[in-house]
C-alpha positions, 0 to 999 in steps of 0.5 A, a space after each residue: 194312908 188309910 187305917 191299917 190294923 196292927 197287933 199293937 195299935 187299934 185303929 178305931 175312933 179314939 183319942 186323937 193323935 194331934 188334937 190334945 185339947 180334947 184330952 185331960 189327965 183322967 182316971 187312973 193317972 196320979 202325978 206326984 212332983 218331987 222337986 224342981 225337975 223330978 216327977 212320978 206318974 203312977 198308972 193304974 192297970 186296965 188300959 192298953 195305952 198311956 198317952 204321953 204328951 209331946 212338944 217337939 221344940 223342947 229338950 228330952 225328958 228321961 222317962 224311967 219305967 218302973 215295973 213292980 219297983 224295978 227299972 224295966 226301961 228308959 225312954 227319952 221323950 220330949 214331954 210338953 212344957 208350954 203346949 202339946 203338939 201331939 201324943 204318943 202311946 206307951 203300951 201297957 198291955 205287957 204290964 197287965 197285973 203289975 204296978 207301973 210308975 214313970 220316974 221322970 226327970 225333965 230338963 229344968 234346973 234350979 236356975 230355971 225360971 220354970 218349975 216342972 209342975 207348971 209343965 203342960 204335959 201333966 194335965 194331958 197324960 191319959 189312959 186309953 184303949 185306942 190310939 187313932 193313927 188316921 192320917 192328918 198330914 197334908 204331906 204324908 205320901 200316898 204311895 210311899 212307905 211311911 211309919 204310922 207315926 213317929 220318927 223313921 230313918 234307915 231301912 234295915 234288916 230287909 228279907 224276903 220269905 214265903 212271898 212276903 217282903 219284910 221291911 224293918 226300919 230305924 224307928 222312934 215310937 215316942 216322937 217324930 224326932 230321932 231317939 229311942 231307936 228300935 226296929 220298926 216292922 212293915 211287910 208287903 206281898 207286892 212292895 206297894 201296900 204295907 201292913 204295919 206290925 208291932 216293934 220287932 227289936 227294942 233297945 236293951 241293956 246294950 243300947 239302942 238298936 241301930 241298923 243291920 241286916 237279916 237273912 234266911 239260914 236254910 242250912 241252920 248254920 247258926 243252930 236257930 232252926 232251918 230257915 230261921 230269919 237271923 239278924 245282925 244289928 248294932 247295939 249303940 250306947 257308950 260304944 257300938 257293938 254288933 248283936 245277933 237275934 233270930 226269929 222263928 215266926 216269920 219275922 214277927 218277933 225276935 229272940 236276942 242271942 244271949 252271947 251278944 255282942 258277937 263283934 266288938 271294935 275299939 273304934 266306932 263301927 256299925 251297920 253290919 250287912 251279911 250274906 251267904 256266899 255260895 261260892 265260898 260256903 261261908 257267911 260274909 259280913 261288911 261292917 262300916 268302920 265309920 270314922 275311918 272311912 272304910 268297910 271291914 270284911 268278915 267271914 263266919 261259918 255260923 253267924 256267931 264267930 266272925 273273923 276279920 279278913 280285910 278292909 276296903 276304902 281308905 282314901 277312895 271315893 268320897 271321904 267326907 263325913 262318916 261311912 255307913 250302911 254298906 251292902 255288897 252283891 253280884 250283878 250281871 253287866 249289860 244283862 250278859 254272862 259277865 258279872 261284877 260286884 257292887 259295894 254300896 257305901 252310904 255317907 253323911 255328910 259328903 254327898 254331891 249336893 250336900 248332906 247325906 248320899 249313897 255312893 258305890 264301887 264296882 269291882 271283884 270280890 273273892 270272899 275275902 277282899 274287894 278289889 275296885 275297878 279303875 278308870 283309864 287313868 288308874 283311879 277309882 272313880 266316885 259314883 253315886 246311886 242317886 243324883 237328888 238330895 233325898 236318897 240315903 241308907 239304901 240297902 237291898 232285900 236278902 233272899 229276893 226271888 228270881 235273883 232280883 236285887 231289890 233295894 229301898 232307901 230313906 227319902 230324906 237328908 240328915 241336913 233337915 230330916 228333923 225339920 221337914 213340915 210334918 209332925 205326925 210322922 217324919 220320913 218316908 222310903 223311896 220307891 222300891 228299885 231294881 238294880 242292874 249294871 250297864 256299860 256307859 260310853 266312857 267304858 265304865 260300869 255303872 248301876 242302873 236303877 229302875 222302879 220295881 215292876 210292882 209299882 205299875 200296879 199303882 196306875 189308875 188311868 192313862 189321863 194324857 197321851 200325846 205322841 208328839 209335842 213340838 216345843 219352842 220358846 213358848 211353854 207347851 202346857 199340859 194339865 196334871 191329874 187332880 185326884 188324890 192331891 195330884 199324885 201321878 206317873 209321867 213318861 216322855 222322851 225328849 228329842 233336842 234339836 240343834 243341841 238346845 236346852 229343854 225345860 220341863 216345869 211342874 207348877 201350880 197356881 200359887 207360882 210354885 214350881 220345880 224346873 228341870 233342864 235337860 242339856 244335851 251338850 252337857 249330857 245332864 238333867 238338873 232339878 231346881 226346887 228353890 221355888 217348889 213350895 215350902 222351903 224355909 224350914 232349912 237353909 239347906 233345902 232350897 237347892 239344884 241337883 244335877 244328874 248325868 244322863 249317860 246318853 250317846 250323841 243324838 240319843 233322846 232322853 227318856 224320862 219316867 217321873 213319879 210325883 207324890 204329895 211331898 216327893 218327886 223321883 225321876 228315872 232315866 227310862 232305861 235306869 241310867 240315872 235316878 234323882 230323888 228330891 222332896 218337895 212341899 208345895 202348898 197346893 199340888 202341882 197342876 201343870 207340866 210344861 215344856 219349852 226350849 228358849 234357844 231352839 226347837 225340840 220334840 217331846 214324844 210319847 208323853 203319857 200321864 197316869 193317875 195313881 191309886 193311893 196304897 191301901 185305899 
């Protein structure tokens, strides 16, 4: 990712993010050790940032920020003990003219053989007017949204306003592991190129800022102003409660509602997702009753006073783990007059291939109660939005134009998200996707998932076009683009003869490969990443995932695939399935090959596009 100007981070040559050896505790930083595990760091004014040294493998230190002697905020930072992995910036501009002292408590105890004053961090605290976020990561995606630095998980609060797609996300600005959760903020005019903004909502006395939703209020029902962006989110500390905020400057800054919290529960509940229900003339909200495996449904006239109306989900669908990040919206079926409601329920763990995943239900909703469709046996089937391991927390943009239902997900899995081989940042989002509904041969209604049309603007050149490849036991190999680390889009149709399995392999000259097998008899496409590159950072990463193709007999399988530096997203050509998996090859995949060990097949309409990295 190239340099992007933001309101907080000045991206010019300056102090390096990942080269701590050039740093030294400089002028304006005074360190006073008070005891075994307590240190004061006093900061003089006149600079934009205090750079704090991080070592990921150690425990968090508690950093109490004192301004003019009063506690302003408390951070959790993995301050370096034996080495510095990288530094993170603490913004000092807001404290100009005030005395700033960090009262730091580390994890040492009197039984420890190490005294706090021996820690590596103290000599690497530094003041700077710049913070260089130029990409230093081999595996940072070229065309997927990522934070400039730090940890990211759930996308949330997404809203479209005045031609701009606003993406908020769970963000830790003080390290690349989960902590200090705030709402990060990026925006885009085309869903492809993203501008990064200062943090939108920060933790306060009610706790961390967990996931939530945003919507425009054109009727000024909340009294914050016509077309204000109103947001609901979970404040998480000793309990999880729901808080309200609003923005009158197009989502740049938010004012926290002084009457928070607006919803409380005696048990764990989070991730409020709200929308204006035009049919009933009131607001609806879904709240994940996480440990009870259900969604709570509320109504409100003004976004401040909420009434619990019903609950959905106990005993239905996948019940393992916790239920999180709901969404509810109406879609036409097969593009016709009939409409159905789709309720998204993200769960962790309990996904079909282990760890986190997104399930959904199709049914009817009257503004108070959601009633799910049932199959021929009278059961509510379990349905999955994506058949890879790395698609979670998927929710939609509110107020999208042209009645679009556009979603984006977190492209990782809680089993290993904190261990993937990156350090400057962790986690990316999926490509933006368009939702629809289709009727499958079994008579059930399923979600269709297509890359948003804006994604086509990434195409650079059509580098391969073959109308037909006859495929047998010997692999037919085709070279992939080499520019920009081999990022590409691949399309092809598989015509299997005599119902023979067809293998599709992406590989490099290191012997690393991803193998996909289409089984027309089973009606499945599998994805094997066990030999895809670096896989040993977690026992849960090597895996095989399998997607149903939802095809009819003798119907070709249409495939559309996006290969980025550390991910592969596979879509059925008409959106009947999606499969998202991370991969970490030590060198880019340079070939795609097709074979059929037990028969003959045709691969038709093969097209391979080189892609242009976003913001390049």
